[in-house]
N, C-alpha and C positions, 0 to 999 in steps of 0.2 A: 504494500500500500504506500509506503514511503517513496518507493521508486516512481510510482504513478504520479504522486504529488510533485516530486522533483522534476519529472519530465514535463508535467503540465506547467509548473512555475517557470521553467526555463523557456518553454515555448511562448508563454505569455510575455515574459520579459523581452524576448527577441522580437515579438510582434510589436510591442510598444516602442522599441528602439527604431524599428523600420518606419513606423508612423511619424516619429520625431525627426526623421531624416530631412535635411534641407532640400527643398525642391524649388527651382527657379526656372522661369520661362521667359524668353525674349520673343515677343510676338511682333512681327514686322509685316506690314501690308503696303506694297507699292503698286498703286493702280493709276496714278496720274503722271504719265510720262510725257515729256515735252515733244518728242519726235516719234512716238508710237502710240497707236490706239489698241489697247489690249482686247477690246470686245468682251470683257468680263465685267460682271457687276462688282461693285465695291464689296469686299468681304464684310460679313457681319462680325466685326472684331469683338463686340460685346458678348456674343454667343461663344466664341472661341475662348475668350478670357474667362467667362463664367464657368465653362466646362473644366478648364485647367484649374481654376481656383477650387472647384468642388473636389478635385483630386489632390489638393494640398499645395498647389504651385503658387509661388509669389510671382506675379506677372509684371513685366515691363513692356509697355506697348509703344511702338513707333510706327509712323506712317509716312509714305512718300519721301523717302530718304534719297539723297544723291549718293554717289559712290563714296565720298569722304565721310559723310554722316553714317552710312551703312558700316563702313570699316570701323569707325570710332565706336559705334554702338555695340558691335560684336566684341571688339577688344575690351571695352569697358565691362560688358556683361561677363566675359571670361575672367577678368581680373577680380570682379566682385563675388564670383561663385566659388564656394569652398571646394576643396579637392574631394572631400567625402560628401557626396550629395548627388542629386540628380539634376541635370541641366537639359533644357530643351529649347531649341530654336525653331520657331514656326514662321516660315516665310511664304508669302503668296504675292505674286506679281511678276 
């Protein structure tokens, strides 16, 4: 019986630590290009962010970035994200 409790307690502790893991998402939507017409509707970023936040992600949202802004956003996101955690970059455009 003690072994069963120990196994249960260990599993519970591990599950709790998995839920406490840092989760960060960078959500980027580029749909307004100067020299190209994408023929795509603007994405519903609120829905994407809401879904990610329901799964424990802290979201940073960017839209219509030029090359330099895109590069700086990704580099900054990578620098702020802990090594032990989950990172996600969602890009549409």
